C-alpha positions as CSV (number, residue, x, y, z in Angstrom):
1,M,-19.3,63.4,-31.0
2,T,-20.3,61.5,-32.7
3,A,-20.8,58.0,-32.2
4,E,-18.1,58.1,-35.4
5,L,-15.3,60.7,-33.6
6,R,-12.4,58.8,-31.2
7,L,-10.4,60.7,-28.8
8,P,-7.1,58.9,-28.9
9,G,-5.9,58.7,-25.2
10,F,-9.4,59.3,-23.3
11,R,-10.5,57.0,-20.4
12,F,-13.6,57.4,-19.0
13,H,-13.4,57.0,-15.4
14,P,-16.4,58.7,-13.8
15,T,-16.4,58.9,-10.0
16,E,-20.2,57.1,-8.6
17,D,-20.8,61.2,-7.2
18,E,-20.2,62.0,-11.2
19,L,-22.1,60.0,-12.3
20,L,-24.7,60.8,-10.2
21,N,-24.3,64.6,-9.6
22,F,-23.7,65.4,-13.2
23,Y,-24.9,62.9,-15.4
24,L,-27.4,61.6,-14.3
25,K,-28.5,64.6,-12.4
26,N,-28.4,66.7,-16.2
27,M,-30.2,63.7,-18.0
28,V,-33.2,63.8,-15.6
29,F,-33.8,67.7,-16.1
30,G,-33.3,68.4,-20.0
31,K,-30.2,69.3,-18.8
32,K,-28.2,69.2,-22.6
33,I,-24.3,68.1,-21.8
34,H,-21.5,69.3,-24.8
35,Y,-20.4,66.0,-24.8
36,D,-22.6,63.0,-25.7
37,I,-20.7,60.3,-23.8
38,I,-23.4,58.2,-22.7
39,G,-26.1,56.7,-24.7
40,L,-30.4,56.5,-24.2
41,L,-30.5,52.6,-25.2
42,N,-33.6,50.3,-23.4
43,I,-30.4,47.9,-22.2
44,Y,-33.1,44.9,-21.8
45,H,-34.2,44.8,-25.9
46,H,-30.4,43.2,-25.8
47,D,-28.5,40.8,-24.0
48,P,-25.4,41.1,-22.2
49,R,-23.1,40.6,-24.6
50,D,-24.9,42.9,-27.6
51,L,-23.9,45.7,-25.1
52,P,-20.4,46.4,-25.7
53,G,-21.4,47.2,-29.1
54,L,-23.9,49.8,-28.6
55,S,-21.8,51.4,-26.0
56,K,-20.5,54.8,-27.0
57,V,-17.5,55.3,-24.8
58,G,-16.0,51.7,-22.4
59,E,-13.1,49.4,-23.0
60,R,-14.2,46.8,-20.4
61,E,-17.2,49.3,-18.2
62,W,-19.9,50.3,-20.8
63,Y,-23.0,53.3,-19.5
64,F,-26.0,53.6,-20.0
65,F,-29.1,55.4,-19.9
66,V,-31.9,53.6,-19.3
67,P,-35.5,54.0,-19.3
68,R,-37.4,52.3,-16.8
69,D,-40.3,49.9,-18.2
70,R,-42.4,49.1,-14.3
71,K,-44.5,45.8,-14.8
72,H,-47.5,46.6,-13.7
73,G,-48.2,51.2,-14.3
74,G,-45.5,53.5,-12.0
75,G,-45.9,51.5,-9.2
76,G,-45.0,48.1,-10.1
77,R,-41.1,47.0,-9.6
78,P,-39.5,47.6,-13.2
79,N,-39.7,44.9,-15.7
80,R,-35.2,43.8,-16.3
81,T,-36.0,40.2,-18.0
82,T,-34.6,40.1,-21.7
83,E,-35.8,37.7,-24.5
84,H,-32.7,35.4,-23.0
85,G,-32.7,35.3,-19.4
86,F,-33.6,38.2,-16.9
87,W,-31.0,40.3,-15.0
88,K,-31.2,39.4,-10.8
89,A,-30.5,42.0,-7.8
90,T,-28.4,40.9,-5.3
91,G,-28.6,42.3,-2.3
92,S,-30.2,45.5,-0.9
93,D,-29.9,49.1,-2.1
94,R,-26.8,51.0,-1.2
95,K,-26.9,54.8,-0.3
96,I,-24.3,56.7,-2.3
97,V,-23.1,59.8,-0.2
98,S,-22.0,63.0,-1.8
99,L,-17.6,63.6,-1.3
100,S,-18.1,67.0,-0.5
101,D,-21.2,66.7,2.2
102,P,-21.2,63.0,3.6
103,K,-24.5,63.4,5.3
104,R,-26.1,64.3,1.7
105,I,-27.2,61.6,0.4
106,I,-27.0,61.4,-3.4
107,G,-28.7,58.7,-5.3
108,L,-29.0,54.7,-4.7
109,R,-26.9,51.4,-6.2
110,K,-28.7,48.8,-7.2
111,T,-26.2,45.4,-8.2
112,L,-27.8,42.7,-10.6
113,V,-26.4,40.0,-11.7
114,F,-27.8,38.3,-15.8
115,Y,-28.9,35.2,-15.8
116,E,-30.2,33.0,-18.6
117,G,-33.2,30.9,-19.1
118,R,-36.8,32.0,-17.4
119,A,-37.5,32.7,-13.3
120,P,-36.9,31.4,-10.8
121,K,-34.7,29.1,-12.5
122,G,-32.1,30.3,-14.7
123,L,-28.3,29.7,-15.3
124,K,-26.4,32.7,-13.7
125,T,-23.8,34.1,-15.4
126,D,-20.2,36.4,-15.0
127,W,-22.0,39.4,-16.9
128,V,-22.8,42.8,-13.6
129,M,-25.2,45.6,-13.8
130,N,-24.5,48.2,-11.4
131,E,-27.9,50.3,-11.9
132,Y,-27.7,54.6,-10.2
133,R,-30.5,56.5,-9.8
134,L,-31.9,59.7,-7.7
135,P,-33.3,59.2,-4.1
136,D,-37.0,58.6,-4.1
137,S,-37.5,61.6,-2.0
138,C,-36.7,64.3,-5.1
139,P,-39.6,64.6,-7.7
140,L,-38.5,63.2,-11.1
141,P,-39.7,64.5,-14.5
142,K,-37.8,61.0,-15.8
143,D,-37.9,58.0,-14.8
144,I,-34.3,57.4,-16.5
145,V,-31.9,55.8,-14.4
146,L,-27.8,55.5,-15.1
147,C,-26.6,51.5,-15.6
148,K,-23.4,50.4,-15.9
149,I,-22.6,46.7,-17.2
150,Y,-19.6,45.3,-17.1
151,R,-18.4,41.6,-16.3
152,K,-16.8,40.0,-13.4
153,A,-13.4,38.6,-13.2
154,T,-13.5,34.9,-13.0
155,S,-10.9,33.6,-10.6
156,L,-9.4,30.6,-11.3
157,K,-10.7,28.6,-8.3
158,V,-13.4,29.2,-10.2
159,L,-12.3,27.7,-13.8
160,E,-11.0,25.1,-12.4
161,Q,-14.4,24.1,-10.7
162,R,-15.9,24.4,-14.0
163,A,-13.3,22.5,-15.6
164,V,-13.9,19.3,-13.9
165,E,-17.5,19.8,-13.7
166,E,-17.5,19.0,-17.1
167,E,-15.0,16.4,-17.1
168,M,-17.7,14.3,-14.7
169,K,-20.5,15.3,-17.1
170,A,-18.6,13.8,-19.9
171,I,-17.5,11.0,-18.0
172,Q,-21.6,10.8,-16.5
173,A,-23.0,11.1,-20.0
174,S,-20.5,8.2,-21.7
175,P,-22.1,5.0,-21.3
176,S,-20.2,2.9,-18.8
177,P,-18.5,-0.5,-19.3
178,P,-19.8,-3.3,-16.8
179,S,-18.1,-3.8,-14.4
180,S,-16.5,-7.3,-12.8
181,F,-19.9,-8.3,-10.7
182,E,-22.0,-7.7,-13.6
183,T,-20.1,-9.9,-15.6
184,I,-19.6,-13.0,-13.5
185,S,-23.1,-15.4,-13.9
186,F,-25.8,-14.9,-16.6
187,C,-27.8,-17.5,-14.8
188,S,-31.1,-16.7,-14.1
189,H,-32.3,-17.0,-10.8
190,Q,-34.2,-20.8,-11.6
191,E,-30.9,-21.4,-13.3
192,D,-29.2,-21.3,-10.0
193,Q,-31.5,-22.9,-7.6
194,Q,-30.9,-26.1,-9.9
195,M,-26.9,-25.8,-9.9
196,A,-27.4,-25.7,-6.4
197,P,-27.5,-29.3,-6.0
198,I,-24.6,-30.0,-8.2
199,N,-22.3,-26.9,-6.9
200,M,-23.5,-28.8,-3.3
201,S,-22.7,-32.3,-4.9
202,L,-19.7,-31.4,-6.2
203,A,-18.0,-30.0,-2.7
204,H,-18.3,-32.1,-1.0
205,M,-16.7,-34.8,-3.9
206,T,-14.0,-32.5,-3.2
207,L,-13.4,-32.8,0.8
208,K,-13.4,-35.6,0.4
209,Q,-10.8,-36.3,-1.9
210,E,-9.0,-33.8,0.7
211,E,-9.7,-36.3,3.4
212,Q,-8.5,-39.5,1.1
213,E,-5.7,-37.4,0.6
214,V,-4.6,-36.7,4.1
215,I,-5.1,-39.5,5.5
216,M,-3.0,-41.2,2.3
217,E,-0.4,-38.6,3.5
218,E,-0.1,-39.8,7.6
219,D,0.2,-43.7,6.0
220,M,2.4,-43.2,4.2
221,I,4.8,-40.8,7.3
222,N,4.0,-43.9,9.0
223,L,5.5,-46.1,6.0
224,Y,8.5,-44.2,5.8
225,E,9.2,-43.4,9.4
226,K,9.1,-47.3,9.7
227,L,11.6,-47.7,7.2
228,V,13.9,-46.1,9.0
229,K,13.3,-47.7,12.2
230,E,13.6,-50.8,10.4
231,E,16.8,-49.6,8.4
232,K,18.4,-48.3,11.8
233,K,17.1,-51.9,13.9
234,G,19.3,-53.5,10.5
235,S,22.7,-51.8,10.8
236,S,23.0,-52.2,14.5
237,M,23.1,-56.0,13.5
238,C,26.9,-56.5,12.0
239,L,28.6,-59.7,11.2
240,Q,30.3,-61.4,14.2
241,L,33.6,-63.9,14.4
242,P,33.5,-66.9,15.8
243,S,36.3,-66.9,19.5
244,G,39.4,-67.2,18.7
245,K,38.8,-66.4,14.7
246,T,40.0,-63.2,13.3
247,E,39.9,-63.7,9.6
248,L,36.7,-65.5,7.6
249,P,37.0,-69.2,5.9
250,E,37.9,-69.2,2.2
251,L,34.4,-69.8,0.4
252,Q,34.7,-73.3,-2.0
253,M,32.6,-72.6,-5.0
254,P,31.3,-74.9,-6.9
255,K,33.2,-76.5,-9.8
256,M,31.0,-76.4,-13.0
257,N,32.1,-79.0,-15.7
258,M,32.5,-77.1,-18.6
259,D,31.6,-80.7,-21.3
260,W,28.0,-79.3,-22.3
261,S,27.3,-82.7,-24.4
262,Q,27.3,-84.4,-20.9
263,D,24.1,-81.8,-20.0
264,Q,21.1,-83.9,-20.2
265,V,19.2,-80.1,-20.8
266,W,21.9,-79.4,-24.1
267,S,22.4,-83.2,-24.8
268,Q,18.0,-83.4,-25.9
269,P,17.1,-82.1,-28.5
270,S,14.3,-79.0,-27.9
271,P,11.2,-80.2,-29.0
272,W,10.8,-77.2,-31.3
273,L,13.4,-78.5,-33.5
274,Q,12.2,-81.8,-33.9
275,N,8.8,-80.8,-35.1
276,M,10.2,-78.6,-37.9
277,A,12.6,-80.9,-38.7
278,Q,9.2,-83.4,-39.7
279,N,7.6,-80.1,-41.6
280,L,9.8,-79.9,-43.8
281,T,10.3,-81.2,-47.5
282,P,12.6,-84.0,-48.5
283,S,13.9,-81.6,-51.0
284,Y,14.5,-79.5,-48.5
285,V,16.4,-81.0,-46.2
286,N,19.4,-81.9,-49.2
287,N,19.3,-78.4,-50.4
288,F,20.2,-78.1,-46.2
């Protein structure tokens, strides 16, 4: 089967026993498989996002035979560094037993996660790899492993947490306006010391003014109470008629003389009129 050939309805979901006992063992010992389902590729020369397009088969899981590249000769650790990141192992290797004989170990599985950047720091991604290899006890003619690549399903909780973190980063990156405490005063420490006596005097004047207002208010209250007492005292003193009389005598009004000519005040000419008459010209008097 070539890379261009696609079998409709074909799904490749092998078990771990099948991956180790059939596919990997036949590849290591040079036994040719009739259908070339898994290709040979050094995945560490590529980023994880490029691997699905380089796989011969797979929808959510992609399989590769990978030659192991040692860091320091034959006894060093495998080099799992890529151009833009590295694969980091999580936990210890897990032993895989045969389905037919649970006591027989047929291989080991190592789980790795891809990090962007360089060790020891890096940004963790959702790309995961299961690396299968045959037991170290048996002699192997080829140092080849079988790798299954897939993306870990991201839960809704993790997505919400990422969204909150991105929003917080955006808020921290944006310039924040000055708070009310920062805009209250723009005076320096020296100016504050100079303004302190003025503020104290103003406070003293305000206190004295408040004391005067209180005193004036107390005086007004005392005066009001005094007036109320006098009014009550005056209302209690009513007019008393002489004994034996029940009616008031008729008031005698003085008789006024309506002859104004006999009144000395009105009979005497006004000095102002006399002065005005003296200043008038004869012609004006004759015309008048």
